[in-house]
LOSE-68418 format. One record per residue: x, y, z of N, C-alpha, C in turn. Coordinates in nm, 4 decimals. Example, Ala and Ser with C-alpha at 12.3 -4.5 7.8 and 13.67 -1.06 7.14 Angstrom:
// residues 2
1.3190;-0.5690;0.7800;1.2300;-0.4500;0.7800;1.3200;-0.3300;0.7800 .
1.2850;-0.2250;0.7080;1.3670;-0.1060;0.7140;1.2900;0.0030;0.7870 .
// end
This chain:
// residues 260
13.3914;8.5643;4.7557;13.2362;8.6077;4.7365;13.2052;8.7475;4.8259 .
13.1265;8.7918;4.7810;13.0694;8.9737;4.7996;13.0202;8.9646;4.9328 .
13.0495;9.0543;5.0225;12.9624;9.0449;5.1321;12.8424;9.0836;5.1347 .
12.7605;9.0916;5.0460;12.6599;9.1190;5.0193;12.6087;9.0523;4.8714 .
12.5158;8.9705;4.8603;12.4790;8.8881;4.7313;12.3676;8.8978;4.7135 .
12.2969;8.9563;4.5881;12.1854;8.9598;4.5147;12.1599;8.8898;4.4135 .
12.0342;8.8045;4.4302;12.0207;8.7253;4.3575;11.8691;8.7258;4.2850 .
11.8218;8.6335;4.1703;11.6593;8.5838;4.1570;11.6826;8.4979;4.0777 .
11.5125;8.4394;4.0959;11.5145;8.3306;4.0388;11.3491;8.2935;4.0552 .
11.3094;8.2340;3.9617;11.1275;8.2312;4.0014;11.0570;8.2978;4.0854 .
11.0596;8.3715;4.0322;10.9985;8.5240;4.1076;11.0097;8.5921;4.2303 .
11.1970;8.5422;4.2548;11.2127;8.5536;4.3718;11.3446;8.6417;4.4212 .
11.3381;8.7498;4.4646;11.4412;8.7517;4.4897;11.4845;8.7846;4.6295 .
11.6204;8.7764;4.6354;11.7328;8.7135;4.7595;11.8508;8.8011;4.8115 .
11.8429;8.8780;4.9056;11.9998;8.9613;4.9492;12.0077;8.8441;5.0578 .
12.1480;8.8539;5.0909;12.2041;8.7902;5.1448;12.3161;8.8561;5.1930 .
12.3222;8.9169;5.3404;12.4493;8.9386;5.3936;12.5376;8.7980;5.3978 .
12.6429;8.8438;5.3876;12.7786;8.7560;5.3925;12.8874;8.7760;5.4145 .
12.8877;8.7619;5.5714;13.0173;8.8207;5.6183;12.9943;8.7553;5.7893 .
12.9594;8.5943;5.7495;12.9589;8.5230;5.8768;13.0989;8.5068;6.0116 .
13.2123;8.5998;5.9525;13.3483;8.5863;6.0509;13.2831;8.7174;6.1196 .
13.1846;8.8054;6.1189;13.0992;8.9198;6.2049;12.9955;8.9283;6.1904 .
12.9320;8.8125;6.1903;12.8234;8.7727;6.2592;12.6907;8.8908;6.1668 .
12.7330;8.8635;5.9907;12.6844;8.9815;5.8960;12.6560;9.0794;5.9359 .
12.7737;9.1170;5.9968;12.7229;9.2917;6.0545;12.7863;9.3687;5.8606 .
12.7250;9.4859;5.8418;12.7106;9.5594;5.7436;12.8212;9.6450;5.7706 .
12.8927;9.7200;5.6207;12.9809;9.7563;5.6258;12.8992;9.9216;5.5661 .
12.9618;10.0353;5.5072;12.8933;10.1266;5.4571;12.8902;10.0828;5.3170 .
12.9576;10.0126;5.2711;12.9385;9.9512;5.1460;12.8277;9.8807;5.0982 .
12.8370;9.7875;5.1847;12.7000;9.6638;5.1889;12.5878;9.7530;5.1678 .
12.5449;9.8796;5.2012;12.4600;9.9416;5.2604;12.4423;10.0015;5.1171 .
12.5400;10.0367;5.0351;12.4901;10.0923;4.9230;12.4111;10.0059;4.8186 .
12.5088;9.8795;4.8511;12.4716;9.7763;4.7337;12.3000;9.6813;4.8005 .
12.2855;9.7308;4.9365;12.1748;9.6696;4.9651;12.0691;9.7538;4.9012 .
12.0727;9.8812;4.8996;12.0090;9.9781;4.8438;11.9651;9.9605;4.7276 .
12.0552;9.9450;4.6288;12.0661;9.9316;4.4682;11.9522;9.8182;4.4118 .
12.0149;9.6489;4.5485;11.9538;9.5681;4.4971;11.8403;9.5943;4.5005 .
11.7451;9.6491;4.6270;11.5853;9.6681;4.6259;11.5614;9.7367;4.5199 .
11.6263;9.8529;4.4898;11.5780;9.9462;4.3599;11.5653;9.8442;4.2347 .
11.6861;9.7701;4.2099;11.6923;9.6892;4.1243;11.5316;9.5975;4.1316 .
11.5351;9.5450;4.2065;11.4180;9.4048;4.2615;11.2848;9.4839;4.2164 .
11.2930;9.6252;4.2633;11.1632;9.7218;4.2242;11.0994;9.7504;4.1233 .
11.2317;9.7245;4.0298;11.1966;9.7976;3.8466;11.1855;9.6264;3.7881 .
11.2354;9.5199;3.8790;11.2154;9.4139;3.7351;11.0906;9.3215;3.7654 .
11.0388;9.3369;3.6541;10.9263;9.2739;3.6437;10.9105;9.0944;3.7391 .
11.0199;9.0456;3.6750;11.0235;8.9180;3.7116;11.0614;8.8834;3.8520 .
11.0706;8.9864;3.9310;11.0854;8.9915;4.0748;10.9643;8.9896;4.1235 .
10.8857;8.9091;4.2082;10.7457;8.9537;4.2743;10.7532;8.9379;4.4590 .
10.8814;8.9105;4.4580;10.9203;8.9091;4.6149;11.0326;8.9003;4.6350 .
11.0455;8.9723;4.7398;11.2315;8.9905;4.8125;11.2499;8.8824;4.9008 .
11.3351;8.8178;4.9328;11.3732;8.7739;5.0558;11.4858;8.8327;5.1551 .
11.4884;8.8478;5.2615;11.6355;8.9299;5.2920;11.6675;8.7697;5.4316 .
11.7997;8.7676;5.4106;11.8490;8.6229;5.5277;12.0028;8.7218;5.5308 .
12.0712;8.6255;5.5634;12.1972;8.5791;5.6428;12.2730;8.4454;5.6268 .
12.4240;8.4554;5.6007;12.4713;8.3801;5.5995;12.4967;8.2610;5.7159 .
12.4641;8.1429;5.7208;12.4540;8.0310;5.8724;12.5299;8.1270;5.9193 .
12.4866;8.1214;6.0638;12.5095;8.1582;6.2266;12.4755;8.2545;6.2740 .
12.4295;8.3361;6.1727;12.3825;8.5025;6.2658;12.2540;8.5874;6.1268 .
12.1652;8.6370;6.1850;12.0807;8.7348;6.0579;12.2025;8.8426;6.0203 .
12.1968;8.9683;6.1141;12.3048;9.0491;6.1362;12.2921;9.0968;6.2807 .
12.4647;9.1406;6.2651;12.4673;9.1800;6.3938;12.5014;9.3286;6.4342 .
12.3725;9.4029;6.3402;12.4329;9.5111;6.2774;12.5029;9.6022;6.2528 .
12.5548;9.7272;6.2119;12.6575;9.8179;6.1721;12.7751;9.7527;6.2220 .
12.8442;9.7726;6.1250;13.0139;9.6934;6.1787;13.0781;9.8550;6.2400 .
13.0899;9.8354;6.3563;13.1017;9.9788;6.4676;13.2772;10.0453;6.3629 .
13.3738;9.9498;6.4032;13.4565;10.0009;6.3265;13.4596;10.0908;6.1941 .
13.3656;10.0268;6.1172;13.3474;10.0791;5.9964;13.2763;10.2570;6.0191 .
13.1719;10.2126;6.1145;13.1018;10.3529;6.1409;13.1269;10.4586;6.1960 .
13.2872;10.4020;6.3065;13.3636;10.5327;6.4033;13.4805;10.5341;6.3680 .
13.5512;10.4811;6.2445;13.6521;10.4950;6.1686;13.6911;10.6493;6.1441 .
13.7783;10.7265;6.1779;13.8138;10.8812;6.1250;13.7792;11.0478;6.2480 .
13.8296;11.0923;6.1870;13.7846;11.1614;6.2901;13.6416;11.2740;6.2113 .
13.5220;11.2299;6.2992;13.3905;11.2893;6.2336;13.3873;11.3795;6.3240 .
13.3149;11.4734;6.2734;13.2377;11.5952;6.3187;13.0531;11.5591;6.3378 .
13.0290;11.6172;6.4257;12.8612;11.6209;6.4113;12.7982;11.5999;6.3547 .
12.7924;11.6599;6.2129;12.7312;11.6723;6.1042;12.7805;11.5278;6.0267 .
12.8801;11.4637;6.0267;12.9524;11.3353;5.9593;12.8659;11.2523;6.0479 .
12.8300;11.2496;6.1584;12.7837;11.1372;6.2082;12.6685;11.1364;6.1511 .
12.5598;11.2362;6.1111;12.4393;11.2348;6.0992;12.4169;11.1979;5.9385 .
12.5575;11.2602;5.8903;12.4798;11.2342;5.7719;12.5309;11.0637;5.7077 .
12.6129;10.9992;5.7841;12.6504;10.8666;5.7535;12.5044;10.7838;5.7682 .
12.4288;10.7779;5.8551;12.2920;10.7692;5.8745;12.1850;10.7954;5.7464 .
12.1899;10.9472;5.7507;12.1013;11.0047;5.6275;12.1306;11.0023;5.4894 .
12.2564;10.9865;5.4608;12.3178;10.9365;5.3477;12.3326;10.7839;5.3158 .
12.3759;10.7081;5.3801;12.3950;10.5627;5.3754;12.3288;10.4654;5.4648 .
12.3004;10.4810;5.5783;12.2582;10.3589;5.6591;12.1264;10.3658;5.6252 .
12.0761;10.5065;5.5726;11.9154;10.5321;5.5808;11.8522;10.4897;5.4076 .
11.9313;10.4602;5.3685;11.9270;10.4395;5.2161;11.8232;10.3103;5.1948 .
11.8450;10.2046;5.2984;11.7699;10.1096;5.2958;11.5901;10.1098;5.2904 .
11.5883;10.1678;5.4782;11.4338;10.1685;5.4696;11.3629;10.2759;5.3662 .
11.4328;10.3666;5.3166;11.3811;10.4950;5.2408;11.3580;10.3744;5.1148 .
11.4777;10.3145;5.0971;11.4310;10.2540;4.9567;11.3048;10.1326;4.9791 .
11.2888;10.0513;5.0860;11.2087;9.9880;5.1311;11.0598;10.0600;5.1070 .
11.0294;10.1950;5.1506;10.9630;10.2670;5.1501;10.8698;10.2611;5.0288 .
10.9242;10.3059;4.9269;10.8914;10.2962;4.7684;10.8501;10.1723;4.7210 .
10.9014;10.0424;4.7894;10.8942;9.9005;4.7470;10.7413;9.8486;4.7608 .
10.6588;9.8284;4.6717;10.5477;9.7581;4.6795;10.5285;9.6147;4.6955 .
10.6014;9.5424;4.6668;10.6436;9.4225;4.6804;10.6545;9.3488;4.8077 .
10.6001;9.2570;4.7914;10.6515;9.1743;4.9850;10.7847;9.1275;4.9647 .
10.8238;9.1847;5.1221;10.9492;9.1736;5.1538;10.9634;9.0555;5.2873 .
11.0248;8.9759;5.2830;10.9842;8.8139;5.4070;11.1901;8.8786;5.4689 .
11.1663;8.8336;5.6023;11.3117;8.8196;5.6105;11.3133;8.6757;5.7090 .
11.4126;8.6042;5.6731;11.4287;8.4766;5.7416;11.5460;8.5199;5.8119 .
11.5087;8.4984;5.9471;11.6296;8.5417;6.0714;11.6446;8.3958;6.1237 .
11.7571;8.3602;6.1263;11.8332;8.3050;6.1852;11.9406;8.3318;6.3013 .
11.9654;8.3432;6.4317;12.0824;8.3502;6.5034;12.0671;8.5376;6.5624 .
12.1401;8.6141;6.5839;12.1096;8.6609;6.6380;12.1078;8.8152;6.5532 .
11.9979;8.8843;6.5733;11.9809;9.0057;6.4922;11.9048;9.1196;6.6015 .
12.0544;9.1870;6.6117;12.0956;9.2925;6.6666;12.1109;9.4258;6.6592 .
12.0484;9.5177;6.7033;12.0803;9.6733;6.7002;12.0484;9.7201;6.5632 .
12.0664;9.7511;6.5016;12.0270;9.7753;6.3080;12.0236;9.6364;6.2410 .
12.0479;9.5282;6.3243;11.9926;9.4143;6.2563;11.9363;9.4231;6.2444 .
11.8661;9.4047;6.3676;11.6986;9.3911;6.4212;11.6584;9.5225;6.3778 .
11.6648;9.6129;6.3585;11.5635;9.6781;6.2864;11.5661;9.6370;6.1126 .
11.6737;9.6190;6.0960;11.6547;9.5522;5.9360;11.6015;9.4470;5.9087 .
11.5306;9.3711;6.0037;11.4310;9.2459;5.9993;11.2627;9.3145;5.9997 .
11.2790;9.4266;6.1394;11.1524;9.4958;6.1454;11.0965;9.5275;6.0144 .
11.2054;9.6263;5.9594;11.1298;9.6800;5.8199;11.0927;9.6074;5.7095 .
11.0988;9.4543;5.7178;11.0532;9.3922;5.6534;10.8743;9.3397;5.6653 .
10.8545;9.3407;5.5351;10.6861;9.3009;5.5873;10.6566;9.1847;5.6657 .
10.6961;9.0329;5.6602;10.6704;8.9660;5.7473;10.8293;8.8854;5.7891 .
10.8464;8.8278;5.9490;10.9996;8.7596;5.9528;10.9592;8.6503;5.9909 .
11.0499;8.5463;5.9404;11.0451;8.4220;6.0167;11.1826;8.3820;6.0594 .
11.1550;8.3339;6.1455;11.1944;8.2666;6.2926;11.2934;8.1125;6.2873 .
11.3921;8.1260;6.2840;11.4409;8.0000;6.3333;11.4865;7.9828;6.4686 .
11.4737;7.8893;6.5061;11.4989;7.8435;6.6714;11.6131;7.9092;6.7547 .
11.6809;7.9399;6.6679;11.8110;7.9974;6.7279;11.8149;8.1233;6.7189 .
11.7232;8.2174;6.6615;11.6905;8.3883;6.6352;11.7075;8.4113;6.7525 .
11.7749;8.5346;6.7963;11.7466;8.5926;6.9184;11.7627;8.7271;6.8598 .
11.6333;8.8334;6.8974;11.6429;8.9550;6.8918;11.7096;9.0533;6.9611 .
11.7539;9.1367;6.9877;11.7925;9.2611;7.1051;11.7803;9.4087;7.0074 .
11.7341;9.5095;7.0534;11.7966;9.6443;7.0446;11.8737;9.6795;7.0986 .
11.9867;9.6540;7.0990;12.0925;9.6293;7.1632;12.2241;9.8257;7.2136 .
12.1215;9.8817;7.1319;12.1890;10.0328;7.1127;12.2072;10.1010;7.2219 .
12.1314;10.0591;7.3420;12.1378;10.1211;7.4974;12.3152;10.0559;7.5037 .
12.3268;9.9523;7.5471;12.4302;9.8852;7.5797;12.5765;9.9176;7.5258 .
12.5651;10.0312;7.3940;12.6765;10.1073;7.3353;12.6488;10.2157;7.3332 .
12.5847;10.2755;7.4426;12.5680;10.4238;7.4421;12.4875;10.4631;7.3152 .
12.3968;10.4298;7.2616;12.3255;10.5181;7.1357;12.2063;10.4642;7.1524 .
12.1690;10.5593;7.0452;11.9798;10.5085;7.0454;11.9504;10.4278;6.9302 .
11.8326;10.3879;6.9082;11.7957;10.3382;6.7948;11.8248;10.3847;6.6447 .
11.8993;10.4056;6.5438;11.9818;10.4379;6.4280;11.9035;10.3852;6.2901 .
11.8038;10.2713;6.3082;11.8003;10.2834;6.1564;11.6321;10.2308;6.1971 .
11.5641;10.3021;6.2448;11.3692;10.2697;6.2294;11.3250;10.1875;6.3087 .
11.4389;10.2127;6.4429;11.3543;10.1146;6.5427;11.2547;10.1332;6.6517 .
11.2760;10.3006;6.6641;11.2003;10.3371;6.7077;11.0454;10.3796;6.6117 .
11.0641;10.3622;6.4885;10.9428;10.3667;6.3825;10.8669;10.2450;6.4145 .
10.9375;10.1341;6.4024;10.9001;9.9959;6.3280;10.8613;9.9031;6.4545 .
10.9432;9.9530;6.5554;10.9166;9.8207;6.6890;10.7601;9.8676;6.7738 .
10.7062;10.0027;6.7948;10.6135;10.0267;6.8464;10.4850;9.9870;6.7923 .
10.4947;9.9974;6.6024;10.4027;9.9196;6.5893;10.3488;9.7656;6.5331 .
10.4352;9.7297;6.6027;10.4689;9.5722;6.6173;10.3930;9.5293;6.6993 .
10.4365;9.5760;6.8360;10.4427;9.5541;7.0075;10.4101;9.6156;7.1077 .
10.3632;9.7518;7.0538;10.2924;9.8609;7.1557;10.4098;9.9582;7.1337 .
10.3365;10.0931;7.2454;10.4580;10.1531;7.2722;10.5068;10.1150;7.4342 .
10.4561;10.0443;7.5240;10.5199;10.0355;7.6286;10.6144;9.9068;7.5794 .
10.5799;9.8314;7.5394;10.6581;9.7132;7.5203;10.7800;9.7488;7.4204 .
10.7567;9.8249;7.3546;10.8613;9.8958;7.2761;10.9730;9.9247;7.3433 .
10.9290;10.0510;7.4271;10.9689;10.1162;7.5369;11.0903;10.0010;7.6208 .
11.0207;9.9179;7.6510;11.0969;9.8141;7.7659;11.2462;9.7461;7.6813 .
11.2055;9.7302;7.5510;11.2789;9.6849;7.4670;11.3969;9.7217;7.4252 .
11.3438;9.8729;7.4157;11.4533;9.9562;7.3603;11.5508;10.0055;7.4595 .
11.4381;10.0261;7.5985;11.5442;10.1043;7.7227;11.6754;9.9681;7.7759 .
11.5759;9.8508;7.7260;11.7117;9.7593;7.8308;11.7739;9.6725;7.7108 .
11.7642;9.6969;7.6244;11.8172;9.5885;7.5184;11.8386;9.4600;7.5219 .
11.7564;9.4192;7.5852;11.7216;9.2742;7.6382;11.7160;9.1677;7.5148 .
11.7626;9.0138;7.5201;11.7457;8.9742;7.4221;11.5906;8.8899;7.4358 .
11.5545;8.8720;7.3216;11.4302;8.7572;7.3432;11.4500;8.6766;7.1826 .
11.4074;8.5639;7.2271;11.4266;8.4644;7.1981;11.2813;8.4343;7.0740 .
11.2462;8.3122;6.9680;11.2490;8.3708;6.9001;11.0593;8.2921;6.9318 .
11.0750;8.2537;7.0123;10.8956;8.1933;7.0591;10.8584;8.3400;7.1243 .
10.9513;8.3602;7.2219;10.8841;8.5054;7.2179;10.8640;8.6051;7.1528 .
10.9441;8.6271;7.0447;10.9338;8.6685;6.9421;10.8007;8.6787;6.8711 .
10.7434;8.5405;6.8452;10.6406;8.5274;6.7720;10.5037;8.5547;6.8877 .
10.5631;8.5347;7.0002;10.4233;8.5620;7.0957;10.3890;8.7380;7.1056 .
10.4963;8.8147;7.0535;10.5042;8.9360;7.0499;10.4478;9.0019;6.9554 .
10.4522;8.9382;6.8453;10.4112;8.9494;6.6785;10.5260;9.0405;6.5781 .
10.6771;9.0100;6.6533;10.7880;9.0526;6.6065;10.8186;8.9516;6.4878 .
10.8140;8.8160;6.4905;10.7969;8.7329;6.3744;10.6646;8.6238;6.3794 .
10.6598;8.6221;6.2806;10.5209;8.5574;6.2556;10.5007;8.4001;6.2764 .
10.6438;8.3453;6.2500;10.6434;8.1701;6.2230;10.7906;8.1665;6.2629 .
10.7880;8.0521;6.3340;10.9272;7.9958;6.4262;10.9475;7.8256;6.3897 .
11.0695;7.7731;6.3288;11.0773;7.6707;6.2509;11.2212;7.6481;6.3088 .
11.2302;7.4699;6.3227;11.3776;7.4493;6.3217;11.4653;7.5218;6.2608 .
11.5990;7.5437;6.2516;11.6660;7.5927;6.1531;11.6852;7.5770;6.0249 .
11.6947;7.4268;6.0559;11.7068;7.3403;5.9188;11.6325;7.3564;5.8287 .
11.5134;7.3958;5.8670;11.3460;7.4056;5.7809;11.3278;7.5633;5.7888 .
11.4072;7.6468;5.8072;11.3564;7.7445;5.8157;11.3906;7.8221;5.6465 .
11.4868;7.8610;5.5926;11.5137;7.8750;5.4527;11.4066;7.8247;5.3419 .
11.3620;7.6626;5.3980;11.2806;7.6502;5.3148;11.1445;7.6703;5.3174 .
11.0910;7.6894;5.4603;10.9755;7.7336;5.4871;10.9449;7.8803;5.4353 .
11.0594;7.9622;5.4579;11.0402;8.0786;5.4100;11.0287;8.1123;5.2353 .
11.0962;8.0426;5.1895;11.0872;7.9980;5.0219;10.9812;7.9962;4.9751 .
10.9282;7.8355;5.0536;10.8012;7.8130;5.0007;10.6850;7.8946;5.0030 .
10.7110;8.0072;5.1151;10.6188;8.1191;5.1270;10.6239;8.2063;4.9859 .
10.7754;8.2341;5.0231;10.7846;8.3475;4.8731;10.7238;8.2766;4.7512 .
10.7229;8.1587;4.6979;10.6618;8.1395;4.6249;10.5416;8.1672;4.5694 .
10.4422;8.1340;4.7175;10.3462;8.0904;4.7124;10.2808;8.2662;4.7057 .
10.3639;8.3767;4.7305;10.2826;8.4839;4.7261;10.3518;8.5364;4.5658 .
10.5055;8.4669;4.4773;10.4891;8.5614;4.3952;10.4054;8.4339;4.2649 .
10.3214;8.3564;4.2948;10.2556;8.2668;4.2308;10.0767;8.3701;4.1877 .
10.0862;8.4559;4.3457;9.9501;8.4979;4.3378;9.9174;8.6304;4.2317 .
9.8706;8.6977;4.2183;9.8421;8.7650;4.0956;9.9234;8.9214;4.1450 .
10.0344;8.9263;4.0702;10.1067;9.0392;4.1223;10.0639;9.1854;4.1719 .
9.9899;9.2783;4.0519;9.8996;9.3296;4.0376;9.8269;9.4041;4.2084 .
9.7659;9.2590;4.2074;9.7033;9.2822;4.2886;9.7270;9.2706;4.4112 .
9.8777;9.1950;4.4579;9.9801;9.1795;4.5694;9.9961;9.3224;4.6298 .
10.0825;9.3926;4.5094;10.1140;9.5476;4.5652;9.9853;9.6274;4.5733 .
9.8999;9.6345;4.5127;9.7653;9.7165;4.5182;9.7223;9.6618;4.7138 .
9.7313;9.5496;4.7003;9.6595;9.5156;4.8704;9.8171;9.6027;4.9316 .
9.9267;9.5591;4.9483;10.0384;9.6172;5.0263;10.0712;9.7868;5.0413 .
10.0226;9.8703;4.8934;10.0487;9.9728;4.9033;9.8903;10.0490;4.9700 .
9.7975;9.9744;4.9632;9.6409;9.9593;5.0505;9.6757;10.0001;5.2024 .
9.7495;9.8742;5.2350;9.7734;9.8750;5.3969;9.8851;9.9554;5.4474 .
10.0060;9.9917;5.4027;10.0680;10.0680;5.4270;9.9781;10.2494;5.4081 .
9.9094;10.2363;5.3073;9.8556;10.3965;5.3289;9.7603;10.3952;5.4301 .
9.6903;10.2848;5.4471;9.5791;10.3207;5.5308;9.6365;10.3258;5.6829 .
9.7597;10.3058;5.7336;9.7622;10.2858;5.8425;9.8273;10.4673;5.8456 .
9.7948;10.5512;5.8087;9.8284;10.6552;5.8092;9.7152;10.7942;5.7835 .
9.5857;10.7000;5.7461;9.4978;10.8094;5.7279;9.3798;10.7228;5.7349 .
9.2482;10.8195;5.7044;9.1155;10.7712;5.8021;9.0318;10.6224;5.6805 .
8.9011;10.6203;5.7427;8.8558;10.5074;5.6817;8.8301;10.5807;5.5490 .
8.7298;10.7010;5.5264;8.6651;10.7343;5.4136;8.7934;10.7751;5.3087 .
8.9219;10.8097;5.3613;9.0377;10.8149;5.2428;9.0833;10.6889;5.1821 .
9.0955;10.5868;5.2809;9.1207;10.4227;5.2795;9.0304;10.3544;5.1437 .
8.9462;10.3684;5.2033;8.7893;10.3158;5.1448;8.7798;10.3885;4.9675 .
8.8106;10.5526;4.9935;8.7948;10.5670;4.8533;8.9630;10.5212;4.7862 .
9.0618;10.5145;4.8358;9.1646;10.4535;4.8002;9.0978;10.3101;4.7354 .
9.1047;10.2399;4.7915;9.0864;10.0884;4.7552;8.9849;10.0581;4.6374 .
8.8825;10.1856;4.6018;8.7977;10.1697;4.5329;8.8780;10.2009;4.3749 .
8.9719;10.2863;4.3703;9.0284;10.3120;4.2675;9.1362;10.1890;4.2777 .
9.1802;10.1378;4.3610;9.2609;10.0240;4.3367;9.1831;9.8868;4.2231 .
9.1115;9.8678;4.3088;8.9905;9.7885;4.3023;8.9706;9.8000;4.0900 .
8.9003;9.9118;4.0923;8.8840;9.9579;3.9304;9.0095;9.9040;3.8458 .
9.1494;9.9740;3.8736;9.2566;9.9067;3.8178;9.2668;9.7457;3.7697 .
9.2902;9.7102;3.9518;9.2875;9.5543;3.9237;9.1728;9.4900;3.8433 .
9.0801;9.5257;3.8776;8.9677;9.4657;3.7399;8.9876;9.4205;3.6251 .
9.0620;9.5254;3.6039;9.0550;9.5799;3.4399;9.2212;9.4856;3.3957 .
9.2737;9.4404;3.4728;9.4261;9.3466;3.4556;9.3728;9.1966;3.3589 .
9.4855;9.1720;3.3341;9.4740;9.0781;3.2389;9.4584;8.9473;3.3403 .
9.5611;8.9841;3.4489;9.5520;8.8738;3.5868;9.4277;8.8462;3.6496 .
9.3506;9.0008;3.6506;9.2157;8.9419;3.7242;9.1428;8.8712;3.6071 .
9.1461;8.9003;3.5212;9.0327;8.7789;3.4315;9.0930;8.6659;3.4064 .
9.2499;8.6214;3.4196;9.2725;8.4793;3.4561;9.2474;8.4158;3.5165 .
9.2470;8.5000;3.7130;9.2043;8.4615;3.8155;9.0836;8.3812;3.8208 .
8.9915;8.4892;3.7521;8.8369;8.4279;3.7227;8.8215;8.3302;3.6560 .
8.8598;8.3119;3.5194;8.8779;8.2248;3.4938;8.9444;8.0862;3.5131 .
9.0444;8.0987;3.5819;9.0942;7.9655;3.6783;8.9881;7.9072;3.7578 .
8.9450;8.0037;3.8180;8.8835;7.9900;3.9479;8.7170;7.8768;3.8709 .
8.6633;7.9482;3.7707;8.5415;7.9301;3.7139;8.6227;7.7652;3.6858 .
8.6950;7.7219;3.6058;8.7395;7.6272;3.5683;8.8303;7.5167;3.6240 .
8.8369;7.5572;3.7925;8.9242;7.4764;3.8743;9.0525;7.4104;3.8112 .
9.1475;7.5360;3.7612;9.2884;7.4977;3.7100;9.3973;7.5970;3.8011 .
9.4685;7.5924;3.7831;9.6152;7.6426;3.8435;9.6277;7.8029;3.7372 .
9.5866;7.9355;3.7555;9.6146;8.0107;3.6859;9.7371;8.0712;3.6848 .
9.7903;8.1226;3.5736;9.9265;8.1520;3.4887;9.8745;8.3283;3.4902 .
9.9871;8.3935;3.6149;9.9966;8.5455;3.6028;10.1137;8.6166;3.5067 .
10.0541;8.6947;3.4552;10.1781;8.7866;3.3735;10.2049;8.9129;3.4592 .
10.1648;8.9465;3.5347;10.1567;9.0592;3.5755;10.0986;9.2432;3.5007 .
10.0024;9.0990;3.4371;9.9576;9.2928;3.3777;9.8079;9.3113;3.4098 .
// end
């Protein structure tokens, strides 16, 4: 089986990190496949939601340090490994306007935690443990932790977690807003996919417009955001899906959406 597997069914794409013997630590080759899977899901009209998870036992223990540090590398080499390889994933997700859910069971450490943070919503199993552990190996967060974490927990708490590398459990992750839900491990995937299918069954044009507006509004002023949403509203109201949703609401039936 591949170290990273991408599958799609019933409107939901799944990226599975599949190196359980290494707690799903990722290699540079996996990163290339990961970014390719995101791009594939982005342009596939049959995929309306993306789920990221790890093989049982862990979510992701970060980059495989043996892969990251092998060979003689210059300062520029180290920078390019990040900018040209590892950063493919957050940049691909930056362009991805469909929902992205993370199902986190077991450890999510260092870049593994960052990979969870860059998803839209995180579901945590009882065994989930999160740590920005870079400091413990003398490194700085290399995969967006300094960007994503403060936006979820605030500057002071983010600095505490980044400076100490302390682990937090699933309950604390929910309390801090890092995870939205906490479930028994044996229910984690079932619950995550139930939510994913709920989003996949919603009007896809509206779902994507909502995500774009939320992300863009975080970087702009109220007047610009309201102008943006007025344009989105005009487009969404003109779609077949909007007409179908209105008709189904009036007729008290389940709507069927085509993404148009």
